[in-house]
C-alpha positions, -999 to +999 in steps of 0.1 A: +144+441+296+128+409+307+136+374+319+170+366+334+187+400+330+156+420+342+155+400+374+192+405+380+188+443+374+157+446+396+173+428+425+204+449+423+226+417+423+262+421+414+282+391+403+316+405+412+320+382+443+327+345+439+297+323+448+287+287+445+270+293+411+294+317+394+299+292+366+261+293+358+259+331+360+289+332+336+272+309+312+239+329+314+260+360+306+267+346+271+230+349+262+218+380+244+204+406+268+170+407+251+149+375+252+132+387+220+165+382+202+169+347+216+133+339+206+140+351+171+172+329+168+155+298+182+126+303+158+151+307+129+168+274+139+135+255+140+121+270+109+152+266+087+176+240+100+157+216+122+131+209+096+159+196+073+180+177+099+155+170+127+181+170+154+161+185+182+126+175+193+109+209+192+081+204+217+104+191+244+130+219+237+104+246+238+090+233+271+125+235+286+131+268+270+099+283+285+108+269+319+143+283+317+132+318+309+103+318+335+125+309+365+129+334+393+168+335+390+179+335+426+208+313+437+183+287+450+168+284+416+202+278+399+204+243+412+176+234+387+195+247+356+202+217+334+236+225+320+232+198+293+201+216+281+218+250+283+246+236+262+220+226+236+205+261+237+239+276+230+244+252+200+210+261+186+220+298+189+254+291+173+237+277+142+208+302+142+231+333+142+247+320+110+213+313+094+203+348+104+231+364+084+220+376+050+239+364+019+240+401+009+255+412+042+288+430+042+320+411+050+320+429+083+285+418+092+293+382+081+324+382+104+303+395+133+279+366+127+307+341+126+322+356+158+289+354+176+285+318+164+319+309+178+311+325+211+279+305+214+299+273+204+324+279+232+296+286+257+281+253+246+314+235+252+319+251+286+284+242+297+288+205+286+322+203+303+307+216+336+276+194+333+291+162+347+298+179+380+261+184+386+229+164+383+219+185+353 
């Protein structure tokens, strides 16, 4: 385990109590546990969809992506999470998880991909709704 979830596990933090950044911790909880999985999905999005539609400037996105995963993940650091960018990450993941589903996949596997995509979509919506309440 690395990144966000590893830092939480190492510090022994529990998110049962209500705190000032619970909404951000909740949003981060929608991300896959393994950063390698997120890396693969982001790569899939840029390799297969963004080259056709060119919706996201890749260099800027990747700089923000690296910064996001390299943060220390304490409450003090949460003030710098840009919820608008986090919303974009969730939308990238929503598209990528569908692209990652094979055409030969079983109906069950396709449904699982669709379900994951919808969950990322709703996380995107939640992040963008919360964004106006903060500077980022």
